[in-house]
C-alpha positions as CSV (number, residue, x, y, z in Angstrom):
1,M,0.1,0.0,-0.1
2,R,1.3,3.4,-0.9
3,T,1.0,5.8,2.0
4,K,0.8,9.8,1.8
5,V,0.4,11.9,5.0
6,S,-1.1,15.2,5.5
7,A,-0.7,17.6,8.4
8,I,-3.3,19.7,10.3
9,L,-1.6,22.1,12.7
10,L,-4.0,23.1,15.4
11,A,-3.5,27.1,16.4
12,A,-7.4,27.9,17.0
13,G,-7.0,27.7,21.1
14,R,-8.4,31.0,22.6
15,S,-4.7,30.6,24.9
16,Q,-6.7,31.5,28.1
17,R,-4.0,30.0,30.4
18,M,-1.4,31.7,28.8
19,G,-3.0,34.8,28.2
20,T,-1.3,35.6,24.9
21,P,-1.9,33.8,21.7
22,K,0.6,30.8,22.0
23,P,1.3,30.2,18.1
24,L,2.9,33.9,18.4
25,L,4.8,33.5,21.3
26,P,8.8,33.7,20.4
27,I,10.8,30.7,20.3
28,R,14.3,30.3,19.0
29,G,14.1,33.5,17.0
30,G,10.4,33.3,15.8
31,P,7.0,32.8,16.5
32,A,6.2,29.0,17.9
33,V,4.1,28.8,14.9
34,I,6.9,29.2,12.6
35,R,9.1,26.4,14.5
36,C,6.2,23.9,14.2
37,L,6.0,24.6,10.3
38,E,9.9,24.6,9.4
39,S,9.8,21.0,11.8
40,L,6.8,19.4,9.3
41,R,8.9,20.9,6.2
42,D,11.9,19.6,7.3
43,S,10.8,16.5,8.1
44,G,9.4,16.0,4.3
45,V,5.4,16.6,5.0
46,A,4.4,18.4,2.0
47,D,0.7,19.2,2.5
48,I,-0.2,21.2,5.7
49,V,-3.3,22.8,6.5
50,L,-3.4,25.2,9.6
51,V,-6.3,25.6,11.6
52,V,-6.9,29.1,13.1
53,S,-9.7,30.8,14.7
54,P,-11.8,33.8,13.3
55,E,-9.3,36.0,15.0
56,G,-6.2,34.2,13.7
57,G,-5.4,36.9,11.4
58,D,-1.7,37.3,12.9
59,I,-1.3,33.9,12.8
60,V,-1.8,33.4,9.0
61,K,0.3,36.2,8.4
62,A,3.2,34.8,10.4
63,A,3.0,31.7,8.7
64,S,2.3,33.3,5.3
65,G,6.1,32.3,4.1
66,F,5.0,28.3,4.1
67,A,3.2,26.8,1.4
68,V,0.4,25.9,3.7
69,R,-3.4,25.9,3.4
70,V,-5.6,27.6,6.1
71,A,-9.1,26.6,7.4
72,V,-11.1,28.2,10.1
73,N,-12.5,26.6,12.7
74,E,-15.8,28.9,13.2
75,Q,-16.9,27.5,16.8
76,P,-14.2,29.6,19.3
77,G,-13.7,27.5,22.7
78,S,-14.6,24.1,20.9
79,D,-12.8,20.9,21.5
80,M,-9.8,20.1,19.5
81,A,-11.8,17.9,17.4
82,A,-13.8,20.9,15.8
83,S,-10.7,22.4,14.6
84,V,-9.7,18.8,13.4
85,K,-12.8,18.6,11.4
86,A,-12.3,22.0,10.1
87,G,-8.8,20.8,8.7
88,L,-10.0,17.7,7.5
89,V,-11.8,19.0,4.4
90,S,-8.9,20.7,3.1
91,I,-6.0,17.8,3.5
92,D,-5.0,15.8,0.5
93,R,-7.7,13.6,-1.1
94,D,-5.2,10.7,-1.3
95,A,-4.1,11.5,2.1
96,T,-3.7,7.8,4.0
97,G,-2.7,9.1,7.4
98,V,-3.1,12.6,8.9
99,L,-0.7,13.9,11.5
100,I,-2.3,15.9,14.2
101,C,0.1,18.7,15.3
102,L,-0.3,20.9,18.2
103,C,1.2,24.8,18.3
104,D,1.8,24.5,21.6
105,H,4.4,21.6,21.2
106,P,6.8,24.0,19.2
107,L,10.2,21.6,20.0
108,V,9.3,18.4,18.4
109,R,12.3,17.7,16.3
110,P,11.9,17.1,12.2
111,E,13.5,13.6,12.9
112,S,10.8,12.4,15.1
113,L,8.4,13.5,12.7
114,E,10.2,11.5,10.2
115,S,9.7,8.5,12.5
116,I,6.5,8.6,12.8
117,L,5.7,9.1,9.0
118,S,8.1,6.0,8.6
119,A,6.0,3.9,11.0
120,H,3.0,4.8,9.3
121,T,4.4,3.4,6.0
122,Q,5.0,0.2,7.9
123,K,1.6,0.3,9.5
124,P,-0.8,2.2,7.7
125,D,-3.6,1.2,9.8
126,A,-2.3,2.1,13.0
127,I,-2.6,5.2,15.2
128,I,1.0,5.9,16.0
129,I,1.6,7.9,19.2
130,P,5.0,9.0,20.1
131,L,6.6,8.0,23.5
132,Y,9.5,9.7,25.4
133,N,10.8,8.0,28.4
134,G,7.4,6.2,28.9
135,R,5.2,9.2,28.5
136,K,2.6,9.5,25.4
137,G,3.2,12.5,23.6
138,H,2.3,14.6,20.6
139,P,2.0,15.0,17.6
140,T,-0.2,11.9,17.0
141,L,-0.3,10.2,13.4
142,F,-4.4,9.0,12.6
143,P,-4.8,6.7,9.9
144,R,-7.3,8.7,7.7
145,F,-10.5,6.5,7.7
146,V,-9.8,6.2,11.7
147,L,-11.0,10.2,11.9
148,E,-14.1,9.6,10.1
149,D,-15.3,8.7,13.4
150,L,-15.5,12.3,14.5
151,G,-18.6,12.3,13.1
152,K,-20.1,9.9,15.5
153,V,-18.0,10.8,18.8
154,A,-17.3,14.1,20.3
155,T,-13.6,14.0,21.1
156,L,-10.3,12.9,19.7
157,R,-9.6,10.7,22.9
158,D,-13.0,9.3,22.1
159,V,-11.8,8.3,18.5
160,I,-8.6,7.2,20.1
161,D,-11.3,4.9,22.6
162,R,-12.5,3.5,19.8
163,H,-9.6,2.1,18.1
164,R,-7.5,0.8,21.3
165,A,-6.3,-2.1,19.3
166,A,-4.9,0.4,16.6
167,I,-2.6,2.0,19.1
168,F,0.9,1.8,18.1
169,T,3.4,3.7,20.4
170,L,6.8,4.9,19.1
171,D,9.9,5.2,21.2
172,V,11.3,8.6,20.3
173,D,14.4,10.3,21.6
174,D,12.7,13.9,21.9
175,E,11.3,15.2,24.9
176,G,9.8,17.7,22.5
177,V,6.9,15.5,21.9
178,I,6.0,15.7,25.6
179,L,6.8,19.3,26.4
180,D,3.9,21.8,26.1
181,M,3.4,25.5,26.9
182,D,-0.2,26.0,28.4
183,T,1.0,28.6,31.1
184,P,3.5,30.9,31.4
185,E,5.9,28.7,33.3
186,D,5.6,26.0,30.7
187,Y,6.5,28.3,28.3
188,R,9.7,29.7,30.2
189,R,10.6,26.2,30.7
190,I,10.7,25.5,26.7
191,V,12.5,28.8,26.2
192,N,15.4,27.6,28.4
193,R,15.7,24.3,26.7
């Protein structure tokens, strides 16, 4: 089976605990959204959909140097699944897998993404979750057909629960898969890495 992966980069959250839009926080000389897009590009993912909120114009502007399609989650404050649904309509119709990436995980290395993509080639029907020192992280790669369940269940967690037998955890040597930035303290910790 020939595989092809599209990525959906979620940047539509309200960043309430952070107090400022997380995708625009500076990480290594540029906004977090740029760091995420660079990792995706450098890993070989060519089809990327950036999902923003209706107020996400500054995020779209920051990402303008990348070949991305933009989707808008019209439901502010909704669960992550609503953003995934918004992005799904824009991904490549030939995609066999969908990498769900979070803008608040800006330190994921391209090599980790490459490992996830490679695992999809070997296990195209598996939900691939990176694991660092025994802790599950992000991004998660879903077989495209599995995400069709989002019309039947409310959250991505529900989708995973329905397909527990398909989960494949992939050990990676990349702390970035578990480092998120939900609070100012998290952000400072990431900046200091």
